[in-house]
C-alpha positions as CSV (number, residue, x, y, z in Angstrom):
1,M,180.7,-63.5,55.2
2,G,178.1,-64.4,52.7
3,V,175.5,-62.1,51.5
4,M,172.0,-62.7,53.0
5,A,169.5,-63.7,50.4
6,E,166.4,-61.7,50.3
7,A,163.4,-63.5,51.7
8,G,161.2,-62.4,48.9
9,P,159.3,-59.3,47.9
10,R,157.9,-57.1,50.7
11,A,154.2,-56.9,51.2
12,P,152.6,-53.5,50.5
13,G,152.6,-51.2,53.5
14,T,155.6,-52.9,55.2
15,Y,158.9,-51.5,56.0
16,R,162.2,-53.1,56.8
17,G,162.5,-53.9,60.4
18,I,158.8,-53.2,61.1
19,A,156.2,-55.9,61.3
20,P,153.3,-55.5,58.9
21,M,150.0,-54.3,60.2
22,T,147.6,-57.1,61.0
23,G,143.9,-57.4,61.5
24,R,144.3,-57.1,65.2
25,G,145.4,-53.4,65.0
26,S,142.5,-52.6,62.7
27,G,140.1,-54.2,65.1
28,T,141.6,-52.1,67.9
29,A,141.1,-48.9,66.0
30,A,137.5,-49.9,65.1
31,R,136.8,-50.6,68.8
32,G,138.2,-47.2,69.7
33,T,135.9,-45.5,67.2
34,A,133.0,-47.5,68.4
35,A,133.8,-46.5,72.0
36,R,133.8,-42.8,71.1
37,D,130.5,-43.3,69.4
38,V,129.1,-45.0,72.5
39,D,130.4,-42.1,74.6
40,D,128.7,-39.6,72.3
41,V,125.5,-41.6,72.5
42,D,125.7,-41.8,76.3
43,E,126.2,-38.0,76.5
44,D,123.2,-37.5,74.3
45,D,121.2,-39.9,76.4
46,V,122.2,-38.0,79.5
47,G,121.1,-34.7,77.9
48,E,117.7,-36.3,77.2
49,D,117.5,-37.5,80.8
50,D,118.2,-34.0,82.0
51,V,115.4,-32.7,79.8
52,G,113.1,-35.3,81.2
53,E,114.0,-34.3,84.8
54,D,113.2,-30.6,83.8
55,D,109.9,-31.8,82.5
56,V,109.2,-33.6,85.7
57,G,110.1,-30.5,87.6
58,E,107.6,-28.5,85.6
59,D,105.0,-31.1,86.2
60,D,105.7,-30.9,89.9
61,V,105.3,-27.1,89.8
62,G,102.0,-27.5,88.0
63,E,100.8,-29.8,90.7
64,D,101.9,-27.4,93.4
65,D,100.0,-24.6,91.6
66,V,96.9,-26.7,91.4
67,G,97.1,-27.5,95.1
68,E,97.5,-23.9,96.0
69,G,94.5,-23.0,93.8
70,D,92.4,-25.6,95.6
71,V,93.5,-24.1,99.0
72,D,92.6,-20.6,97.8
73,M,89.2,-21.7,96.6
74,G,88.5,-23.4,99.9
75,Q,89.6,-20.4,101.8
76,A,87.5,-18.2,99.6
77,C,84.3,-20.3,99.8
78,H,84.4,-20.7,103.6
79,P,84.0,-17.0,104.4
80,R,81.3,-16.6,101.8
81,A,79.3,-19.3,103.5
82,T,79.7,-17.8,107.0
83,M,79.3,-14.1,106.0
84,P,75.5,-13.9,106.1
85,V,75.5,-15.6,109.6
86,M,78.1,-13.2,111.0
87,R,76.3,-10.2,109.4
88,F,73.0,-11.3,111.1
89,I,74.7,-11.7,114.5
90,L,76.3,-8.2,114.2
91,N,73.1,-6.6,113.1
92,S,71.3,-8.3,116.0
93,I,73.8,-6.8,118.4
94,I,73.5,-3.4,116.8
95,M,69.7,-3.5,117.0
96,A,69.8,-4.6,120.6
97,V,72.0,-1.6,121.4
98,A,69.7,0.7,119.5
99,V,66.6,-0.6,121.4
100,W,68.4,-0.3,124.7
101,F,69.3,3.3,123.8
102,V,65.7,4.3,123.1
103,T,64.5,2.7,126.3
104,I,66.5,5.2,128.4
105,L,65.0,8.1,126.4
106,P,61.5,9.5,127.0
107,F,59.9,7.8,124.0
108,D,57.5,5.4,125.8
109,V,59.4,2.3,124.6
110,E,60.1,-0.4,127.2
111,V,61.5,-3.9,127.2
112,H,60.2,-6.4,129.8
113,G,61.8,-9.6,130.9
114,G,65.0,-10.8,132.4
115,E,64.8,-8.5,135.4
116,D,66.2,-11.2,137.8
117,S,69.8,-10.9,136.6
118,S,71.9,-8.8,134.3
119,W,72.7,-11.7,132.1
120,G,69.0,-12.4,131.6
121,R,68.4,-8.8,130.8
122,L,71.2,-8.9,128.2
123,L,69.7,-12.0,126.6
124,V,66.3,-10.3,126.4
125,F,67.7,-7.3,124.6
126,L,69.7,-9.6,122.3
127,L,66.5,-11.5,121.5
128,V,64.6,-8.3,120.7
129,G,67.6,-7.2,118.5
130,A,67.5,-10.6,116.7
131,L,63.8,-10.3,116.0
132,M,64.2,-6.8,114.7
133,A,67.2,-7.8,112.5
134,A,65.1,-10.7,111.1
135,A,62.2,-8.4,110.4
136,F,64.4,-5.9,108.6
137,A,66.0,-8.7,106.6
138,I,62.7,-10.3,105.5
139,I,59.8,-7.8,105.9
140,Y,61.5,-4.5,105.3
141,P,62.4,-5.1,101.5
142,I,58.8,-6.1,100.8
143,V,57.3,-3.1,102.6
144,K,59.7,-0.8,100.9
145,V,58.7,-2.1,97.5
146,L,55.0,-1.8,98.3
147,A,55.4,1.8,99.6
148,F,57.6,2.9,96.7
149,P,54.9,5.2,95.2
150,L,54.4,6.9,98.6
151,L,58.1,7.3,99.0
152,I,58.2,9.1,95.6
153,L,55.2,11.3,96.4
154,T,56.5,12.3,99.9
155,L,60.1,12.7,98.8
156,G,61.3,9.9,101.1
157,L,59.5,11.2,104.2
158,F,57.3,8.1,104.3
159,S,60.4,6.1,105.3
160,L,59.7,7.4,108.8
161,V,56.4,5.7,108.8
162,I,58.0,2.5,107.5
163,A,60.5,2.7,110.4
164,W,57.7,3.0,112.8
165,F,55.9,0.1,111.3
166,M,59.0,-2.1,111.6
167,L,59.2,-1.1,115.3
168,W,55.6,-2.0,115.8
169,F,56.0,-5.3,113.9
170,T,59.0,-6.2,116.2
171,A,56.9,-5.4,119.3
172,W,54.2,-7.7,117.9
173,L,56.8,-10.5,117.4
174,T,57.9,-10.3,121.0
175,T,54.3,-11.1,122.1
176,L,55.0,-14.6,120.7
177,V,57.9,-15.1,123.2
178,P,56.9,-15.8,126.8
179,W,59.9,-14.3,128.6
180,A,60.6,-11.2,126.6
181,E,58.4,-8.3,125.3
182,L,58.9,-5.0,123.6
183,S,56.1,-2.5,124.4
184,I,55.6,0.8,122.6
185,G,53.3,3.7,123.3
186,G,51.6,6.3,121.1
187,F,52.3,6.9,117.5
188,W,54.2,10.2,117.7
189,D,56.5,9.1,120.5
190,T,57.3,5.8,118.9
191,L,57.8,7.6,115.6
192,W,60.7,9.5,117.1
193,A,61.9,6.3,118.7
194,A,62.0,4.6,115.3
195,L,63.9,7.5,113.9
196,V,66.5,7.2,116.7
197,I,66.8,3.5,116.1
198,A,67.3,4.1,112.4
199,V,70.1,6.7,113.0
200,T,71.8,4.6,115.7
201,T,71.8,1.4,113.6
202,G,73.1,3.4,110.6
203,I,76.0,4.9,112.5
204,L,77.0,1.6,114.2
205,G,76.6,-0.3,110.9
206,A,79.0,2.1,109.2
207,V,81.5,2.0,112.1
208,I,81.5,-1.8,112.7
209,P,83.2,-3.8,109.9
210,G,81.0,-6.5,108.3
211,A,77.7,-5.1,109.6
212,G,74.9,-3.4,107.7
213,R,72.4,-4.6,105.2
214,D,73.3,-5.3,101.6
């Protein structure tokens, strides 16, 4: 057998029996590296998306907080608007009870009107109580300021005279109503009646929540 002639010098990086590396293998390795880079970029992008979702969640929480704040403000403003009306209604009922109480005592204080039915009688007393509550809410502060020097000189005893004046003023207001009237007698009897009304309204105003004058 003859000796096989060598084909020529081997190219660098080749071995006998093994085909030399070509550009195709290098391209495959480059594509693999690029794929890994793309995966890394995708993971980074996913992380940023997660952060974005967290940010959106925080924004959603902020909107919920604002909504709850609006509800709280609305709930807080509504009672503040209705509170004076409810207080006036409660004070009117308390005044009506106090006036009814003095009418059954020997203080020469009477309420006329509504004798045909019990409901009519109740409405008359409520009307008198409402007039007295309005007088105390509007006139009483003015009278108290004007009589402040006398209150100082008499050590507060002049407040009995102010209470009598408010009872008399309420009786005068009822003369303007055709179907209800509060009539009072002499000064001393009605002075004690005014004192009883003041004590009764003070006790009921302290017991009933939301009543009383500010």
